[in-house]
C-alpha positions as CSV (number, residue, x, y, z in Angstrom):
1,X,42.5,35.7,-49.6
2,X,41.1,35.7,-53.1
3,X,38.5,33.1,-52.0
4,X,37.4,35.4,-49.2
5,X,37.0,38.3,-51.6
6,X,35.1,36.1,-54.1
7,X,32.7,35.0,-51.2
8,X,32.0,38.7,-50.3
9,X,31.3,39.5,-54.0
10,X,28.9,36.6,-54.3
11,X,27.0,37.5,-51.1
12,X,27.2,41.2,-51.4
13,X,23.4,41.6,-51.6
14,X,22.8,39.7,-48.4
15,X,25.6,41.6,-46.6
16,X,24.2,45.0,-47.8
17,X,20.7,43.9,-46.6
18,X,21.9,43.0,-43.1
19,X,24.1,46.2,-42.9
20,X,21.1,48.4,-43.8
21,X,18.8,46.4,-41.4
22,X,21.3,46.9,-38.6
23,X,21.6,50.6,-39.3
24,X,17.8,51.0,-39.4
25,X,17.2,49.2,-36.1
26,X,20.0,51.2,-34.5
27,X,18.2,54.4,-35.6
28,X,14.8,53.1,-34.3
29,X,16.2,52.2,-30.9
30,X,18.2,55.3,-30.5
31,X,15.3,57.7,-31.4
32,X,12.4,55.8,-29.8
33,X,12.4,55.4,-26.0
34,X,9.8,52.6,-25.9
35,X,11.7,50.3,-28.3
36,X,14.9,51.2,-26.6
37,X,13.5,50.2,-23.2
38,X,12.1,46.9,-24.6
39,X,15.4,45.8,-26.1
40,X,17.3,46.7,-22.8
41,X,14.8,44.6,-20.8
42,X,15.0,41.7,-23.2
43,X,18.9,41.8,-23.2
44,X,19.0,41.9,-19.4
45,X,16.5,39.1,-19.1
46,X,18.5,36.9,-21.5
47,X,21.8,37.7,-19.8
48,X,20.3,37.0,-16.3
49,X,18.8,33.7,-17.5
50,X,22.1,32.4,-18.9
51,X,24.0,33.7,-15.8
52,X,21.6,31.7,-13.6
53,X,22.0,28.5,-15.7
54,X,25.8,28.9,-15.6
55,X,25.8,29.5,-11.8
56,X,23.6,26.5,-11.2
57,X,25.9,24.3,-13.3
58,X,29.0,25.7,-11.7
59,X,27.4,25.1,-8.2
60,X,26.5,21.5,-9.1
61,X,30.0,20.6,-10.2
62,X,31.5,22.3,-7.1
63,X,29.2,20.5,-4.5
64,X,32.0,18.0,-3.6
65,X,34.4,20.8,-2.9
66,X,31.8,22.8,-0.9
67,X,30.9,19.8,1.2
68,X,34.5,19.2,2.0
69,X,35.0,22.8,3.0
70,X,32.0,22.8,5.2
71,X,33.1,19.5,6.9
72,X,36.5,21.1,7.6
73,X,34.9,24.3,8.9
74,X,32.7,22.3,11.2
75,X,35.7,20.3,12.4
76,X,37.6,23.5,13.1
77,X,34.7,25.0,15.1
78,X,34.2,21.8,17.1
79,X,37.8,21.8,18.1
80,X,37.7,25.5,19.0
81,X,34.5,25.0,21.1
82,X,36.1,22.1,22.9
83,X,39.2,24.2,23.7
84,X,37.0,27.0,25.0
85,X,35.1,24.6,27.3
86,X,38.3,23.2,28.8
87,X,39.9,26.6,29.4
88,X,37.0,27.3,31.7
89,X,37.2,24.0,33.7
90,X,40.8,22.7,33.4
91,X,40.8,20.7,36.6
92,X,37.7,18.5,35.9
93,X,38.0,14.9,34.6
94,X,34.3,15.2,33.6
95,X,35.4,17.9,31.1
96,X,38.3,16.1,29.6
97,X,40.0,17.5,26.5
98,X,38.6,16.1,23.3
99,X,39.7,16.6,19.7
100,X,37.8,15.9,16.5
101,X,38.6,14.8,12.9
102,X,36.2,14.1,10.1
103,X,35.7,10.9,8.1
104,X,33.5,9.6,5.4
105,X,31.0,6.7,5.7
106,X,31.6,4.2,3.0
107,X,29.4,1.4,4.2
108,X,26.3,1.4,6.5
109,X,24.2,-1.7,7.5
110,X,20.7,-1.2,8.8
111,X,19.0,-4.6,8.4
112,X,20.2,-6.7,11.4
113,X,20.3,-6.6,15.2
114,X,24.0,-5.8,15.1
115,X,24.5,-3.0,12.6
116,X,27.9,-1.5,11.7
117,X,29.4,1.3,9.7
118,X,32.7,1.5,7.9
119,X,34.6,4.8,7.7
120,X,37.5,5.8,5.5
121,X,40.1,6.4,8.3
122,X,42.1,4.1,10.5
123,X,45.3,3.5,12.4
124,X,47.4,5.7,10.3
125,X,45.0,8.6,11.0
126,X,45.3,8.0,14.8
127,X,42.0,6.2,15.2
128,X,41.6,3.4,17.7
129,X,38.9,1.4,19.5
130,X,36.4,3.1,21.8
131,X,36.4,6.4,20.0
132,X,33.0,8.0,19.6
133,X,31.5,8.9,16.2
134,X,29.0,11.7,15.8
135,X,27.3,13.5,12.9
136,X,26.4,17.2,12.7
137,X,23.1,16.3,14.4
138,X,24.0,13.8,17.1
139,X,25.6,10.5,18.0
140,X,26.3,7.7,15.5
141,X,28.3,5.0,17.2
142,X,31.6,3.7,18.7
143,X,34.7,2.4,16.9
144,X,35.2,-1.3,17.7
145,X,37.9,-2.3,15.1
146,X,40.5,-0.5,13.1
147,X,42.9,-1.4,10.2
148,X,45.5,0.8,8.6
149,X,43.1,2.8,6.4
150,X,39.6,1.9,7.7
151,X,37.6,1.6,10.9
152,X,34.5,-0.4,11.9
153,X,31.9,1.5,13.9
154,X,29.3,-0.2,16.1
155,X,26.2,1.7,15.3
156,X,23.7,3.0,17.9
157,X,21.3,0.7,16.0
158,X,23.2,-2.3,17.6
159,X,21.7,-4.3,20.5
160,X,25.2,-4.5,22.1
161,X,25.7,-0.7,22.2
162,X,25.3,0.9,25.6
163,X,25.7,4.7,26.0
164,X,25.6,6.9,29.1
165,X,22.9,9.5,28.5
166,X,20.9,12.0,30.5
167,X,17.8,14.1,30.3
168,X,19.0,17.7,29.7
169,X,16.3,19.4,31.7
170,X,16.4,17.3,34.8
171,X,20.0,15.8,34.7
172,X,18.7,12.3,35.4
173,X,21.2,9.7,34.0
174,X,20.4,6.4,32.4
175,X,21.6,3.9,29.8
176,X,20.7,4.3,26.2
177,X,20.3,1.2,24.1
178,X,18.5,-0.2,21.1
179,X,15.7,-2.7,21.3
180,X,16.0,-3.9,17.7
181,X,12.7,-2.5,16.6
182,X,12.7,1.0,15.1
183,X,15.5,2.5,13.1
184,X,14.6,5.9,14.4
185,X,14.2,5.3,18.2
186,X,16.4,4.2,21.1
187,X,15.4,3.3,24.7
188,X,16.7,5.3,27.7
189,X,16.5,2.9,30.7
190,X,17.3,3.2,34.5
191,X,15.4,6.5,35.0
192,X,13.3,6.3,38.2
193,X,9.5,6.8,38.0
194,X,9.9,9.7,40.4
195,X,11.7,11.7,37.7
196,X,9.4,14.3,36.1
197,X,10.3,13.4,32.5
198,X,8.1,14.9,29.8
199,X,7.6,14.1,26.1
200,X,9.7,16.6,24.2
201,X,12.6,16.6,26.7
202,X,16.0,16.7,25.1
203,X,18.4,13.7,25.6
204,X,22.1,14.3,25.5
205,X,25.3,12.4,26.3
206,X,26.1,12.1,30.0
207,X,29.9,12.5,29.8
208,X,30.6,9.7,32.4
209,X,33.0,8.1,30.0
210,X,35.7,9.4,27.7
211,X,34.0,8.2,24.6
212,X,31.6,11.1,24.2
213,X,31.9,14.5,25.8
214,X,29.0,15.7,27.9
215,X,26.2,17.5,26.0
216,X,26.3,15.9,22.6
217,X,22.7,15.8,21.1
218,X,21.0,12.4,21.0
219,X,17.3,13.0,20.5
220,X,14.0,13.9,22.2
221,X,11.6,12.0,24.4
222,X,8.7,10.7,22.2
223,X,7.1,8.3,24.6
224,X,7.3,7.3,28.3
225,X,6.5,3.7,29.3
226,X,5.7,3.1,33.0
227,X,5.9,-0.5,34.5
228,X,5.1,-1.2,38.1
229,X,6.7,-4.7,38.0
230,X,9.5,-6.4,36.1
231,X,8.2,-7.8,32.9
232,X,10.2,-9.2,30.0
233,X,8.4,-9.3,26.7
234,X,9.3,-10.2,23.1
235,X,8.3,-8.7,19.8
236,X,8.4,-10.2,16.4
237,X,9.1,-8.1,13.2
238,X,10.2,-8.7,9.7
239,X,13.5,-7.5,8.0
240,X,14.5,-8.7,4.6
241,X,11.7,-11.4,4.7
242,X,13.2,-12.9,7.9
243,X,11.3,-12.9,11.2
244,X,13.4,-11.2,13.9
245,X,12.7,-11.5,17.7
246,X,13.6,-8.5,19.9
247,X,13.6,-8.8,23.7
248,X,12.4,-5.8,25.7
249,X,13.2,-5.7,29.4
250,X,11.3,-3.6,31.9
251,X,12.4,-3.0,35.4
252,X,10.4,-2.4,38.5
253,X,9.8,1.3,39.4
254,X,11.8,2.5,36.5
255,X,10.8,4.3,33.3
256,X,11.4,3.0,29.8
257,X,11.8,6.2,27.7
258,X,11.5,6.1,24.0
259,X,14.0,8.6,22.4
260,X,13.6,9.7,18.8
261,X,17.1,10.2,17.3
262,X,18.2,13.5,15.8
263,X,20.5,11.6,13.5
264,X,19.0,10.0,10.4
265,X,21.0,6.7,10.4
266,X,19.9,6.0,6.9
267,X,21.5,9.2,5.5
268,X,25.1,9.4,6.7
269,X,28.0,10.8,4.7
270,X,30.4,13.0,6.7
271,X,30.9,12.1,10.4
272,X,33.3,13.2,13.1
273,X,35.6,11.1,15.2
274,X,36.1,12.1,18.8
275,X,39.5,11.5,20.4
276,X,40.0,11.9,24.2
277,X,43.5,13.3,25.0
278,X,43.1,12.1,28.6
279,X,41.9,8.6,28.0
280,X,45.0,6.8,29.3
281,X,45.2,9.0,32.4
282,X,41.5,8.3,33.1
283,X,42.0,4.5,32.6
284,X,45.0,4.5,35.0
285,X,43.1,6.4,37.7
286,X,40.2,4.0,37.4
287,X,42.5,1.0,38.0
């Protein structure tokens, strides 16, 4: 306590100076409107700046929580939408009951003809082979192998992947597959030349299997290739300094439709697993 008193005595001139300065400034700002308004503007600007910085920092550190909440909300809404669809058409196998759960992509290959993803859910989460995987924008692939905690997903960028799809505007069905060339485009085959398909038409899942419900977004028509006779061609391209050969098959009187994907396969984080609750019943009736 004595040391504190000694400090005040030593610094009494400085303390008196700041005390008188504070009193003078107080009188100036209270009796002069212009100076008062300036200090208020300055104080508000400073406070707003620091509030903005704090909010930005807080938002950055909360991104993981926000992403998780958004994924769970999307999951809830997808399940609610599926329930609503099935309440309207309970007796149709084409509108089988589906349920969704989210998962995180922890590995994603893009450099071969047979690309796969790994997600962080497996058998203990109820996942099994032939479950569809989608993103918030469109289809991603199909589960082909599961372990206790992880699942392997055959990407749509895999030459062995075949998906039933249709043109939304005309309802023409075809088979969607990858030709091994572009990481942004798939080919929709088996559409007859008589179909009036246009560039810009939306392509969606056809719903003729219990892997994907009908109506899931896939992409849009970016090009239409017409071939009058069967013609098998090959194309060479380079990936990772290795020459790859892709075989493109054209059929007589059918269109080869180039579909630009909605999903960016190079930027996947949260995906959704689709489970059909009527899969076993559907398999039994097909037998």
